[in-house]
Every structure is written in C-alpha cells, then in structure tokens.
C-alpha positions in Angstrom: 89.9 123.0 71.9 89.8 125.2 75.0 93.0 126.8 76.4 93.5 127.4 80.1 95.8 129.7 82.0 97.9 128.8 85.1 95.3 130.6 87.2 92.6 128.3 85.7 94.6 125.3 86.7 95.2 126.6 90.2 91.5 127.2 90.9 90.5 123.8 89.4 93.1 122.1 91.6 91.5 123.8 94.5 88.1 122.5 93.4 89.5 118.9 93.1 91.0 119.2 96.6 87.6 120.2 97.9 85.9 117.4 96.1 88.0 114.8 97.9 86.6 115.8 101.3 83.4 114.0 100.3 85.2 110.6 99.9 83.1 107.8 101.2 80.2 110.1 101.9 78.6 110.9 98.6 77.8 107.4 97.2 76.1 106.7 94.8 76.8 110.3 93.7 80.3 111.4 92.6 82.6 113.6 94.5 82.5 117.1 93.2 84.1 120.4 94.2 83.4 124.0 93.1 85.1 127.4 93.4 83.8 130.8 92.4 86.4 133.4 91.4 86.4 137.1 90.3 89.4 139.2 89.6 91.7 136.7 91.2 89.7 136.5 94.4 87.9 133.4 95.6 84.3 134.5 96.5 82.9 131.1 97.4 83.7 127.4 97.4 82.1 124.2 98.4 81.9 120.5 97.8 79.2 117.8 97.7 79.1 116.6 101.3 76.7 113.7 101.2 74.2 112.0 98.9 70.9 113.8 99.0 72.5 117.0 100.2 73.2 120.2 98.1 75.6 119.8 95.2 79.0 121.4 95.1 77.9 124.4 93.0 75.1 125.2 95.5 77.4 124.9 98.5 79.8 127.3 96.7 77.1 129.8 95.9 75.8 129.7 99.5 79.2 130.3 100.9 79.7 133.6 99.0 78.9 136.9 100.7 79.3 139.2 97.7 77.5 139.5 94.4 78.7 136.8 91.9 77.9 138.7 88.8 80.8 138.4 86.3 82.5 135.6 88.3 83.9 132.4 87.0 82.7 129.0 88.3 85.2 126.2 88.4 83.6 122.8 88.9 85.0 119.3 88.7 82.0 117.7 87.0 79.4 118.9 84.6 76.5 120.6 86.5 73.3 118.6 86.5 70.3 119.7 84.5 67.7 117.2 85.8 65.5 117.0 88.8 66.7 114.3 91.2 66.8 114.6 95.0 67.8 118.3 94.4 66.9 120.8 91.8 69.0 121.3 88.6 72.3 123.1 89.3 72.1 124.7 85.9 69.1 126.8 86.9 70.9 128.2 89.9 74.0 128.9 87.9 72.1 130.8 85.2 70.6 133.1 87.8 74.0 134.4 88.9 75.0 136.2 85.7 78.4 134.6 85.7 80.9 135.4 82.9 82.2 131.8 82.5 82.0 128.3 83.7 85.0 125.9 83.6 84.2 122.2 83.8 86.8 119.5 84.4 84.9 116.7 82.7 81.5 115.8 81.2 79.3 113.7 83.4 79.2 110.1 82.2 75.8 109.5 83.7 73.3 109.2 80.8 70.8 111.4 82.7 73.2 114.3 82.3 76.0 113.5 79.8 76.5 116.8 78.0 73.0 118.1 78.7 74.1 120.4 81.5 76.9 121.9 79.4 74.4 122.3 76.5 71.9 124.1 78.7 74.5 126.6 79.9 75.8 127.3 76.4 72.3 127.6 75.0 71.7 130.4 77.6 74.7 132.3 76.2 77.1 131.4 79.0 80.8 130.8 78.0 81.6 127.2 79.0 85.1 125.6 78.8 85.5 121.8 79.3 88.5 119.6 79.9 90.7 121.3 82.5 92.4 118.6 84.6 89.8 116.2 83.3 92.1 113.2 83.8 92.4 114.0 87.6 88.6 114.5 87.9 88.1 111.1 86.2 90.5 109.4 88.5 88.8 110.9 91.5 85.5 109.3 90.5 86.8 106.2 88.7 84.1 104.0 90.2 81.3 106.3 89.2 82.8 106.7 85.7 83.3 102.9 85.2 79.8 102.1 86.4 78.2 104.5 83.9 80.4 103.9 80.9 81.1 100.2 81.1 77.9 98.9 82.6 79.6 97.1 85.5 81.1 98.0 88.9 84.7 99.2 89.3 86.7 96.3 90.6 89.7 96.5 92.9 91.5 93.2 93.6 93.5 93.0 96.9 96.0 90.4 98.0 98.8 90.0 100.5 101.8 87.9 99.7 105.3 86.9 100.9 108.5 87.9 99.2 108.5 84.6 97.2 105.0 85.4 95.9 102.9 83.1 98.0 99.5 84.0 99.6 99.4 80.8 101.7 101.6 78.0 103.0 101.3 74.4 101.6 98.9 73.7 104.5 96.6 76.5 103.4 97.5 79.0 106.1 97.2 82.6 105.1 96.6 84.3 108.5 98.4 86.5 108.7 100.8 87.3 105.9 100.3 91.0 106.3 100.8 93.0 109.5 98.2 94.7 111.7 98.8 98.1 110.2 98.2 96.8 106.6 95.0 95.0 107.8 93.7 98.2 109.3 94.2 99.9 105.9 92.1 97.1 104.3 89.3 98.0 106.6 89.6 101.6 105.4 89.4 100.3 101.8 86.3 98.3 102.6 84.7 101.4 104.0 85.0 103.2 100.7 83.5 100.3 98.6 79.9 99.4 97.9 80.7 95.7 98.1 83.3 93.1 99.2 83.5 89.9 97.2 85.1 86.5 97.8 84.9 83.0 96.5 83.4 80.1 98.4 87.0 78.7 99.0 87.9 81.7 101.0 84.7 81.3 103.1 85.3 77.7 103.8 89.0 78.2 104.6 89.1 81.5 106.5 85.5 82.0 107.6 85.7 85.8 107.2 83.3 88.4 108.4 84.0 90.8 105.6 83.0 93.8 107.6 84.5 97.2 108.3 85.8 97.1 111.8 87.1 100.6 112.5 86.4 102.4 115.8 85.2 105.6 114.2 83.3 104.0 111.3 79.8 105.4 111.0 79.0 104.7 107.4 77.2 101.7 105.9 78.7 98.3 105.8 79.6 97.0 102.3 77.4 94.4 100.7 79.1 91.0 101.2 79.1 88.9 98.0 80.0 85.2 97.9 80.6 83.5 94.6 79.4 79.9 95.2 78.4 78.0 92.1 77.3 74.9 94.0 76.1 76.5 97.3 78.8 74.8 99.4 78.4 77.5 102.0 77.6 76.1 105.5 74.9 77.4 107.7 77.4 78.4 110.5 79.5 80.6 108.3 80.2 83.8 110.3 79.1 86.2 107.5 75.7 84.4 107.4 75.2 84.9 111.2 76.8 88.4 111.7 73.9 90.8 112.1 76.2 93.8 112.3 77.6 93.4 108.8 76.1 94.4 105.5 73.6 92.5 103.4 74.8 89.1 102.1 74.4 88.3 98.4 75.2 84.8 97.2 75.8 84.3 93.5 75.3 80.7 92.4 74.6 78.7 89.2 71.6 76.9 87.9 73.2 73.6 89.0 72.9 74.6 92.7 70.3 72.9 94.9 67.0 74.7 94.7 66.2 73.6 98.3 69.3 75.2 99.6 68.7 78.3 97.6 65.3 78.6 99.3 66.7 77.9 102.7 69.2 80.7 102.4 66.5 83.1 101.2 64.3 82.1 104.2 67.1 83.2 106.4 67.1 86.6 104.8 70.0 86.3 102.4 69.8 87.2 98.7 70.6 84.4 96.3 70.9 85.2 92.7 71.2 82.6 90.0 73.6 83.8 87.3 74.0 82.4 83.8 76.6 79.7 84.3 79.6 78.7 82.2 81.3 75.4 82.7 79.1 74.8 85.8 80.5 78.0 87.4 79.0 81.4 87.9 79.4 83.5 84.8 81.3 86.5 86.1 80.4 88.9 83.3 76.8 88.2 83.9 77.3 88.7 87.6 78.9 92.1 87.1 75.8 93.1 85.0 73.6 91.9 87.9 75.6 94.0 90.4 75.3 97.0 88.1 71.5 96.6 87.9 71.5 96.7 91.7 73.3 100.0 91.7 76.6 98.6 93.0 79.3 100.9 91.7 82.5 99.4 93.3 83.6 96.0 94.4 86.7 95.0 96.5 87.7 91.5 95.5 89.5 89.9 98.5 89.8 86.2 97.4 90.3 83.6 96.5 92.9 82.6 93.9 90.6 80.9 91.4 88.0 83.7 91.5 90.7 86.4 91.1 92.2 84.5 88.2 88.8 84.2 86.5 88.2 87.9 87.0 91.5 88.7 85.4 90.8 86.3 82.6 87.5 88.1 81.8 89.2 91.5 81.9 87.0 92.6 84.9 89.7 93.9 87.2 90.4 97.6 87.1 92.9 98.1 90.0 95.3 96.0 92.0 96.4 96.5 95.6 99.2 94.2 96.6 100.7 94.1 100.1 104.2 92.6 100.2 105.4 91.2 103.6 109.0 90.5 104.5 108.5 86.8 104.8 109.6 83.7 102.8 107.2 80.7 102.8 108.5 78.3 100.2 106.6 75.2 99.5 105.8 72.5 96.9 102.2 73.4 96.1 101.0 76.4 94.0 100.7 79.3 96.4 100.4 82.4 94.3 97.5 84.9 94.3 96.2 83.6 90.9 95.4 80.1 90.0 94.1 79.0 86.6 95.1 82.1 84.5 98.3 83.5 83.2 100.1 85.0 80.3 102.3 82.7 78.2 105.0 85.2 77.5 106.5 88.1 79.3 105.6 90.6 76.6 101.9 89.8 77.2 102.0 90.4 80.9 99.4 92.8 82.3 101.0 96.0 83.3 100.0 98.6 85.9 99.9 102.3 85.5 99.3 105.2 88.0 101.5 103.4 90.5 101.7 104.4 94.1 103.9 102.8 96.7 103.3 103.1 100.5 104.7 101.5 103.6 102.6 100.1 106.4 105.1 99.2 109.1 107.3 96.5 107.6 104.8 95.8 104.8 105.0 97.5 101.4 101.8 98.3 99.5 101.9 98.7 95.7 98.7 100.0 94.0 98.1 100.6 90.4 95.5 100.5 87.6 95.4 97.7 85.1 96.8 99.2 81.9 94.2 99.1 79.1 93.2 101.4 76.3 92.2 104.7 77.8 88.6 104.7 79.1 86.0 106.7 77.1 85.6 109.0 80.1 89.2 110.3 79.9 
C-alpha cells in the first residue's frame, strides 16, 4: 500500500479544491483537479472547467511556464486513456518525463477503470493511488454511483415543522420553509440532472420544478413525474412551461394508451416501466434513467413516492429543512407514508452530517448509512 507524506496531502488537497470550481459545469463528466509540483514549488495547476473542454491534467500542463521534467503530478481522478471528445490524458502525461503521478482514486467509469493507471505504469512511470480517495469520491458521488450501481444518485429533500409534519390536515404545504431555504433548493436543482415528484405533488401543488435563479445560465433539470395511471391534467404548469427542462412521465402498463399518445403528441416523453402492484416499479425506473445518462435525481415529493424509494433502498442522501413552526393535526402528515422501521435499532442512520442555517430554518444534510460503496 502506498505511503504519502504531509506534502503529498497538501498538494492533493489543493487539487481537490481546484476540482470543486467545476461544480455544476462538467456534467456528465466528473469534477477533476490537477497540480504539478517539483522541489516543493507548484509549476502548474488546473481543473476541468466544462464538459467537452480540456481535462484537468491538460489545463495544469498548459498553465506551466517551466519544463516539467522530474515533476510530480497530483490528480484527483485517474487520467483517461481513451479517445472521447478530447485525446487521452495519459499520452500527454507520458510526454512530460515526470518522476511520479499521485492519483486520488481510480475512475469508476468502465471505459477507464484502471486502464489509465496501467498505461502509465507500463511506460515505467511511478504511480501512487489512494491519497484522499474518500474525499475525491465524495466530490463526485453522483458520477461514482451512476457508474458502479447502474442507477442515478438520488437526493431526497423535504421541509417539515418542529412536530415532523410536511403539511396541515387540509393538505397545505406552502410554505413551511422560508424564502432563503427555498432559494437554496433552486441552487440544489441547478446541480442535478433531474428533479422528480409523484403525481400527488403535481395535483396538489402544481409545481414548475424549474431553476429560478437570476444568474442561472446552465441547463434546466429534466422534470420527472411518477404517474402510474396518468392522472396528470393537461393544464399542469410543468406541461405548459416552455422555459423548463424536458418532461418525462413514468407510468405503468395499466395507464391509458390514448392518454400516453396524447402526451407524446404534445412533445413530452412517456415511458412505460415494469409495474408492481399497479404502480411504477422504481428499480426499473432508475435503470431507465441510467440508460438515458441521468446521473443525479433530486426527489422533491411526495410522501408515498419518497417512502417507496426508501423501501427500495434507492435514496443516497437526505436534505431536511426544519422550520420553527408547529402544525399539529389528526391526519398523517410526516414526510414518509407507507414505509417505516418497526424498531428503533433498525432505523436508517445518516453519516457525513452537515448542519446549516438559512434564516430561521435549519438544514440537516447527510448520506444514508450503508456498507461502504465499492468506489471508496
């Protein structure tokens, strides 16, 4: 197993900080940073700025003004060795006559997955792998989940009162969270490939599911509605909002064929997913989304859909906004309906917890604790 010095950690930390500058801009590619060092001096550094643009290693090489012979390259993800939209980074690295390459983690993409490291080692270059690999994996958790688990990375978001309710007995849910928290949700949407809700949320709240930020210039997320019986009405805002992202409606075989065709004629995508108990089979839906290249999904509602996603083990991260309100009530009003653990010792637990405040709202975010993923 490779050993690393404090200096190695310092330079890899710098590479990880650079990689984060590409957040929201590199999809479907991962965020990657690179630093070139010789004799304790940084000679060049860079990060992957956008999909289709130069990779981090190339940016770092181009930023250097001195010879790089004998230098060490620190890179947060295994260099690519295949021809995509850009040439293989391994070819450029081997031309530099470096002394060493330090890689945070192996690329989980099957097109690379160890082949870049193998190519560098086969050429006689010293390669060390695993420095701050856990942080590199967290940085690209959606990319890693997509390639190792065959489905998108799923983040579930809800807002609730102090007594654990997401709506009143009359079904009102606007607005439990405050305006600052809702602004943050738009920022979350901007970083996701898709936003998903159940038909109950569409009928009750008639949401647009778009990113509405004054400085947003990126693409709108795909809007997914899980609607097993095609109850969605023709006047739903998300079906008539031309500024939003593509609409994809997941339904079951029991849904009306005529209504399916009507929605398709209006330009919306309708996919019929293997159904279980006359509902959309969510595992199959996740596979369908994976096949469409969707790496990340923000699940925004409703309670039954969220419960079903938890029951199937399809949720990776939870973001909960807690508002200083008490709603009370006689009817079930929690964020999950139809799924639960029978005893406290079987409760799902969160790890990697972060807590932030948005005005008078508190946001708790954490990953669902499971056996460590294969990419860690």
